[in-house]
VOGU-3710 file (C-alpha; in Angstrom, 3 decimals, decimal comma):
1> mdkaykslak> 12,537/-99,744/74,914  10,881/-96,644/76,265  11,101/-95,055/73,745  9,621/-96,927/71,954  6,365/-97,120/73,887  6,389/-93,281/73,681  6,511/-93,238/70,342  3,447/-95,628/69,942  1,468/-93,614/72,482  2,332/-90,378/70,663
11> ntfiislgsf> 1,591/-91,477/67,295  -1,387/-93,176/68,699  -2,773/-89,402/70,351  -2,033/-87,409/67,392  -3,839/-89,562/64,671  -6,578/-89,851/67,392  -6,922/-86,324/67,658  -8,034/-86,389/64,202  -9,771/-89,713/63,496  -11,575/-89,548/66,682
21> gsraisffml> -13,086/-86,211/65,963  -13,738/-86,696/62,339  -15,848/-90,108/63,084  -17,652/-88,862/66,088  -19,286/-86,064/63,719  -19,973/-88,461/61,095  -21,550/-91,165/63,596  -23,829/-88,130/65,218  -25,012/-87,548/61,913  -26,365/-90,876/62,073
31> piftrilsqt> -29,658/-89,103/63,912  -29,943/-86,596/60,707  -29,721/-89,184/57,732  -31,905/-92,377/59,697  -34,768/-89,620/60,519  -34,608/-87,866/56,943  -33,983/-90,993/54,581  -36,190/-94,715/54,178  -34,506/-97,693/55,195  -34,507/-98,661/51,576
41> dygkidffnt> -32,117/-95,516/50,973  -29,890/-96,014/53,624  -29,515/-99,287/52,452  -28,794/-98,158/48,857  -26,303/-95,781/50,428  -24,258/-98,586/52,127  -24,424/-100,846/48,782  -22,133/-97,494/47,370  -20,131/-97,437/50,203  -19,782/-101,029/50,283
51> tislllpflt> -18,795/-101,521/46,247  -16,363/-98,383/46,199  -14,434/-100,322/49,477  -14,698/-103,242/47,630  -13,272/-102,371/43,683  -10,828/-99,579/44,663  -8,086/-102,332/46,107  -9,201/-104,723/42,929  -8,719/-102,192/40,623  -5,859/-99,892/41,723
61> lgitdavfrf> -3,910/-103,443/42,526  -3,784/-103,228/46,127  -1,312/-100,078/45,880  -2,040/-98,252/48,928  -0,380/-100,876/51,087  3,182/-100,645/49,007  2,846/-97,106/49,335  2,748/-97,287/53,573  5,554/-99,935/53,501  8,114/-98,216/50,476
71> tmektgekek> 7,804/-95,331/52,187  8,761/-96,273/55,611  11,992/-97,497/54,316  15,027/-95,316/55,012  15,526/-93,651/51,212  16,096/-90,482/50,269  13,018/-87,953/49,278  13,789/-88,191/45,565  12,933/-92,280/45,776  9,767/-91,454/48,149
81> svvlssalmv> 8,688/-89,265/45,353  9,348/-92,315/42,958  6,908/-94,333/44,835  4,465/-91,717/45,450  4,610/-90,830/41,628  4,395/-94,210/40,485  1,543/-95,756/42,624  -1,277/-92,089/41,380  0,016/-93,897/37,938  -1,721/-97,094/38,811
91> sfwgtfvflv> -4,509/-95,915/40,440  -4,804/-93,819/37,272  -5,152/-97,057/35,294  -7,704/-97,987/37,536  -9,820/-95,217/37,448  -9,887/-96,261/34,021  -11,157/-99,755/33,679  -14,002/-98,236/36,238  -15,055/-96,061/33,848  -15,124/-99,410/31,146
101> lvpiiskiks> -17,206/-100,864/33,597  -19,631/-98,334/34,769  -21,986/-99,019/31,152  -22,590/-102,183/32,582  -23,235/-101,525/36,428  -25,692/-99,266/34,718  -27,836/-101,712/33,162  -28,602/-102,481/36,963  -32,025/-100,894/37,411  -32,056/-101,228/41,251
111> iseltiymaf> -28,597/-98,900/41,293  -28,356/-97,166/37,833  -28,912/-93,976/39,589  -25,722/-94,349/41,948  -23,297/-95,176/38,892  -22,264/-91,741/37,887  -22,105/-90,761/41,776  -20,150/-94,018/41,847  -17,622/-93,041/39,146  -16,726/-89,778/41,062
121> afainsilsi> -16,456/-91,792/44,082  -14,077/-94,124/42,721  -11,817/-91,718/41,069  -11,053/-89,516/43,250  -10,815/-91,979/46,942  -8,858/-93,442/45,025  -6,072/-90,495/44,844  -7,275/-90,149/48,584  -6,047/-93,095/49,554  -2,840/-93,023/48,131
131> lktyirakqk> -2,301/-89,379/49,381  -3,383/-90,374/52,606  -1,183/-93,132/53,320  2,350/-91,315/51,939  1,464/-88,621/54,450  1,383/-91,168/57,432  3,969/-93,010/56,240  6,048/-89,794/56,336  4,879/-89,670/60,172  3,603/-86,124/59,067
141> lfiyalgdiv> 0,654/-87,654/61,425  -0,845/-84,219/62,291  -1,426/-83,403/58,961  -2,942/-86,535/58,138  -4,856/-86,234/61,332  -6,043/-82,533/60,319  -7,657/-84,080/57,080  -9,781/-86,372/58,067  -10,991/-83,227/60,296  -11,654/-81,381/57,156
151> htlsfatlgi> -12,651/-84,414/54,962  -15,721/-85,258/57,810  -16,726/-81,199/58,756  -17,210/-80,811/54,621  -19,443/-84,112/55,126  -21,359/-82,810/57,456  -21,812/-79,296/56,568  -22,550/-80,577/52,962  -25,045/-83,541/54,477  -26,811/-80,909/56,587
161> ilvavlrygi> -27,132/-78,673/53,698  -27,665/-80,965/50,905  -29,957/-83,525/53,103  -31,472/-81,746/55,672  -32,422/-78,873/54,579  -32,600/-78,637/50,760  -33,996/-82,144/51,077  -31,685/-83,431/47,918  -32,386/-87,164/49,318  -29,927/-89,740/48,738
171> qgyflsyifs> -28,401/-87,721/45,829  -27,896/-85,295/48,819  -25,563/-87,808/50,115  -23,838/-88,808/47,361  -22,873/-85,198/46,317  -21,766/-84,650/49,638  -20,040/-87,841/49,863  -18,071/-86,850/46,772  -17,318/-83,246/47,490  -15,961/-83,423/50,803
181> slidviylli> -13,153/-85,987/49,547  -12,259/-83,869/46,991  -11,470/-80,888/49,548  -9,646/-83,469/51,425  -7,525/-84,227/48,117  -6,648/-80,758/47,600  -6,058/-80,202/51,173  -3,411/-82,833/51,655  -1,669/-82,074/48,396  -1,457/-78,063/49,322
191> agkvykdill> -1,006/-78,658/53,226  1,164/-81,928/52,903  3,232/-80,043/50,369  2,488/-83,269/48,848  2,485/-81,493/44,868  6,342/-81,293/44,770  6,574/-84,985/45,180  4,098/-85,532/41,933  6,663/-85,637/39,124  6,089/-87,580/35,779
201> rnisfhkvka> 9,681/-88,052/35,163  9,902/-89,677/38,821  7,216/-92,729/37,859  9,371/-96,390/37,090  8,161/-99,023/36,028  10,519/-101,109/38,060  9,307/-99,564/41,187  6,130/-100,090/40,078  7,538/-103,878/39,548  8,620/-103,913/43,596
211> mlrysiplip> 5,586/-102,598/44,768  2,676/-104,941/42,692  4,998/-107,992/43,749  4,432/-106,487/47,794  0,960/-105,644/46,938  -0,968/-107,836/44,305  -0,591/-110,550/47,162  -2,017/-108,850/49,675  -5,555/-108,017/46,836  -7,233/-111,581/47,977
221> nglswwimnv> -6,290/-110,405/51,458  -8,512/-107,756/51,248  -10,945/-109,295/49,414  -11,414/-111,427/52,528  -11,884/-109,204/54,646  -14,249/-107,125/52,456  -15,967/-110,350/52,323  -15,904/-110,468/56,184  -17,059/-107,002/56,978  -19,201/-106,231/53,839
231> sdryliiifl> -20,368/-109,100/51,336  -23,187/-110,059/53,713  -24,763/-106,649/52,906  -25,011/-108,497/49,535  -26,427/-111,506/50,676  -28,979/-109,609/53,014  -30,055/-107,555/49,710  -30,517/-110,597/47,503  -32,413/-112,719/50,158  -33,941/-109,974/52,598
241> gfaangiysv> -34,004/-106,514/50,660  -32,867/-102,966/50,791  -34,494/-102,105/53,995  -33,402/-104,801/56,003  -29,779/-104,101/54,974  -30,699/-100,313/56,015  -31,141/-101,780/59,306  -28,193/-104,178/59,791  -25,712/-101,064/58,266  -26,998/-99,168/60,856
251> sykfmsliti> -25,775/-101,934/63,623  -22,257/-101,681/61,772  -22,487/-98,034/62,496  -22,155/-98,736/66,036  -19,663/-101,494/65,190  -17,638/-98,549/63,926  -17,361/-97,156/67,456  -14,877/-100,076/68,600  -13,304/-100,435/64,731  -12,674/-96,767/64,874
261> lngifyqawq> -10,807/-96,729/68,118  -8,899/-100,153/66,558  -8,205/-98,254/63,698  -6,557/-95,354/65,173  -4,785/-97,650/67,320  -3,535/-99,671/64,341  -2,261/-96,642/62,415  0,338/-95,955/64,826  0,975/-99,656/65,552  1,909/-100,507/61,902
271> isaieqyere> 4,412/-97,836/62,248  6,028/-99,108/65,522  5,747/-102,835/64,538  8,216/-101,906/61,091  10,348/-99,987/63,356  10,766/-102,083/66,184  11,199/-105,438/63,995  14,793/-106,138/63,903  15,055/-105,809/67,265  15,874/-108,857/69,536
281> dkgifysnvf> 13,553/-107,983/72,177  10,684/-107,204/69,939  8,314/-110,168/71,492  8,430/-108,729/75,145  6,899/-104,956/73,143  4,968/-106,738/71,469  3,234/-108,451/74,094  2,918/-105,817/76,212  1,318/-103,730/73,598  -1,284/-106,980/72,669
291> kmlsifllft> -1,911/-106,883/76,117  -3,406/-103,488/76,660  -4,922/-103,429/73,745  -6,648/-106,460/74,470  -8,181/-104,833/77,901  -8,704/-101,298/76,414  -10,746/-102,891/73,925  -13,122/-104,941/76,132  -13,052/-102,454/78,811  -14,970/-100,137/76,128
301> vllfaivlkp> -17,283/-103,226/74,824  -18,476/-103,764/78,524  -18,919/-99,783/79,038  -21,059/-99,509/75,540  -23,066/-102,596/76,842  -24,447/-100,852/79,629  -26,048/-97,777/77,348  -26,401/-100,321/74,066  -30,436/-99,919/73,980  -30,970/-96,174/74,872
311> mvmimtgesf> -28,174/-95,309/72,881  -29,822/-96,442/69,688  -33,277/-95,173/70,868  -31,318/-92,022/70,895  -29,381/-92,039/67,556  -31,909/-93,905/65,171  -35,260/-93,190/66,460  -38,041/-96,196/66,281  -38,019/-96,973/63,071  -34,199/-98,610/63,688
321> yeawkyipfl> -34,280/-99,152/66,704  -34,589/-103,273/66,244  -30,619/-103,138/64,891  -29,594/-103,151/68,644  -30,589/-106,882/68,551  -27,522/-107,335/65,680  -24,955/-105,225/67,816  -24,028/-107,713/70,514  -22,435/-110,220/68,061  -20,878/-107,204/66,151
331> flgaifsafs> -19,205/-105,544/69,233  -17,249/-109,121/69,616  -16,335/-109,622/65,910  -15,066/-106,059/65,751  -13,222/-107,142/69,264  -11,640/-110,369/66,991  -11,221/-108,427/63,991  -9,046/-106,143/66,307  -6,802/-108,731/67,209  -6,662/-110,659/63,576
341> gffgvgyias> -5,273/-107,323/62,535  -2,575/-106,526/64,970  -1,511/-110,024/64,544  -1,330/-109,350/60,734  1,275/-106,311/61,184  3,675/-109,356/61,202  2,991/-110,534/58,166  3,572/-106,329/56,734  6,792/-106,021/59,003  8,424/-109,282/57,409
351> kntmgafkts> 7,227/-108,554/53,733  5,664/-111,464/54,101  1,787/-111,507/53,020  1,192/-115,131/52,140  0,186/-115,774/55,608  -2,011/-112,875/55,359  -4,246/-114,159/52,409  -4,317/-117,819/53,287  -5,668/-116,719/56,996  -8,054/-114,547/55,528
361> vigamvnfgi> -9,455/-116,656/52,664  -9,835/-119,341/55,781  -11,989/-116,501/57,744  -13,833/-115,534/54,724  -15,034/-118,933/53,742  -16,768/-119,333/57,486  -18,491/-115,854/57,062  -19,397/-116,513/53,256  -20,391/-120,355/54,290  -22,626/-119,513/57,424
371> nilfipiigl> -24,011/-116,345/55,465  -24,867/-118,329/52,443  -26,602/-121,026/54,865  -28,571/-119,245/57,597  -29,581/-115,746/56,591  -32,367/-116,896/54,356  -33,354/-118,439/57,539  -32,499/-116,861/60,710  -32,364/-113,327/58,414  -29,757/-110,736/60,054
381> kaaaistmla> -28,348/-112,186/62,924  -27,018/-115,010/60,969  -25,075/-112,185/59,177  -23,835/-110,335/62,910  -22,903/-114,370/63,867  -21,156/-114,883/60,785  -18,806/-111,797/60,887  -18,320/-112,447/64,520  -16,980/-116,105/64,128  -15,329/-115,301/60,515
391> fftmwilrvf> -12,858/-112,956/62,568  -12,515/-115,407/65,495  -11,357/-117,795/63,297  -9,016/-115,765/61,715  -7,221/-114,376/64,849  -6,961/-117,742/66,221  -4,974/-118,887/62,775  -2,708/-115,727/62,938  -1,864/-116,787/66,659  -0,388/-119,716/65,888
401> etrkyfqiki> 0,645/-118,596/62,364  2,700/-115,550/63,069  4,492/-117,241/65,717  7,793/-117,381/62,984  8,125/-113,822/63,274  7,279/-112,669/66,422  6,231/-114,482/69,848  3,884/-112,817/72,031  2,742/-114,164/75,443  -1,065/-114,289/76,472
411> nwiklvlsfl> -2,399/-114,860/79,782  -5,083/-116,913/78,503  -7,040/-117,504/81,704  -7,441/-114,283/81,834  -8,111/-113,100/79,210  -11,224/-115,950/78,678  -12,181/-114,691/81,290  -12,339/-110,883/80,621  -14,243/-111,762/77,418  -16,454/-114,163/78,859
421> lvslslfanf> -17,767/-111,280/81,047  -17,658/-108,953/78,005  -20,310/-111,190/76,227  -22,443/-111,664/79,799  -23,142/-108,119/79,617  -23,878/-107,851/76,012  -26,326/-110,505/76,041  -27,725/-109,021/79,222  -29,370/-106,851/77,065  -32,048/-109,502/75,769
431> iqkifimyti> -33,386/-109,721/79,618  -36,618/-107,975/79,768  -36,419/-106,865/83,756  -35,029/-103,686/83,566  -33,110/-104,011/87,495  -31,654/-107,763/86,499  -30,322/-106,225/83,164  -28,667/-103,045/85,141  -27,649/-105,796/87,668  -25,586/-108,038/85,576
441> qiatlivfil> -24,188/-105,532/84,054  -22,767/-103,306/86,783  -21,507/-106,413/88,343  -19,550/-107,723/85,641  -17,796/-103,983/84,896  -17,004/-104,433/88,700  -15,239/-107,883/88,341  -13,173/-107,103/85,095  -12,241/-103,894/86,702  -10,798/-105,627/89,846
451> inrkeikail> -9,425/-108,708/87,710  -7,432/-106,276/85,485  -6,796/-103,336/87,362  -2,955/-103,247/86,708  -3,340/-102,906/82,885  -6,089/-100,331/83,536  -3,645/-98,437/85,871  -1,310/-99,134/83,372  -3,296/-97,968/80,263  -4,152/-94,677/81,869
461> lkikvaiisk> -0,896/-93,885/83,163  0,515/-94,353/79,265  -2,076/-91,930/78,215  -1,619/-89,424/80,437  2,325/-89,743/79,371  1,471/-89,120/75,837  -0,823/-86,148/76,354  1,683/-84,501/78,696  4,925/-85,240/76,207  2,644/-84,000/73,417
471> tgr> 1,326/-80,858/75,040  3,914/-79,777/77,611  1,801/-79,635/80,964
//
């Protein structure tokens, strides 16, 4: 069992080298874009990214999820090549369907300028998502992590040149997005030697059928996650306009600080959860990992709460400063999203994806219902609150639903108390008197550390072990 913890820590550390570094670069591009592009332009960029994230799993039939699960199975290299080659065939058909839709999308006047960029972005990213998943499933994690850095450095360089220097505006952003993705594809093909595994003769319709039986039930699950994460953007555009969506998308950028940290862990956790799933003592392993994850995320949000308002001002300037008002709700939503994803691994490990579908649909209904009713009344705050409540609902449902796959023991008293401390610190930002605000936030931080000191010490020790095991120092 100690080996399982070390493996999880090592994989998390390796993935973090690429993911955290690349996302940090992307985040620090925010001041450049928000000071050059208008709120409306930023709203259109968010619409572009949102639409691609929606259509990818739909038109490729969720094949990326199947690539991970089927490549993780203990089979030979030829069988893995069959998985990859077959998945790419499905993605090509998805791209063809998207191209058929382009003339329809281009008739929407407000976004007609985006359609040609969306077509290229969809085609390249459908391939990129499969290659990245395949390399991660084969546990070539250094190549995977370096790919993230290559992608983001390419995007940052092109973004600075095209947007900041040449002043190509929104078109410069889209060109940076497309070419950086293409560079990442080329890197993964060569560095990961993936090109050797892509063979026409290894395309298997029998394998495609088996993979789609696994992945298609995950499409509604993916749609539900999309509804909870980004459908509010469309409703914001409808009710409040692109400028309001630009403000909200900036709020989401700060929420992504938490989702990035969890995403790094989640990619490593998927591997460990599947590897340990057949063990009789997996419940102990899963429980300990969840305890560490929850303390780490709550503590991180607690730290961000203290620097929230000055950080937003520094990163965005006055025109986007009001975004801070929605971040406390989104931070809490990010925590619940992470918890939901953790428990959702049970569906992947067991290959029983129907539970993921049911819990996600209920969460999506909560999100959409609150959005449609309250965005016209209280504006952007409704979108942030709906995201928080939707992920909370889904997490609680999964706590009970996944008991058939594993038993996770939770110290509910300590968890709820820790969560209340974090909430108090976040919403203290609404207090006008700075001295009172920071007094509350420092006090909550001290109390949090005291009640979770054993877990915090254990987390720091595991991080140290992971670094030593990887660097040898």
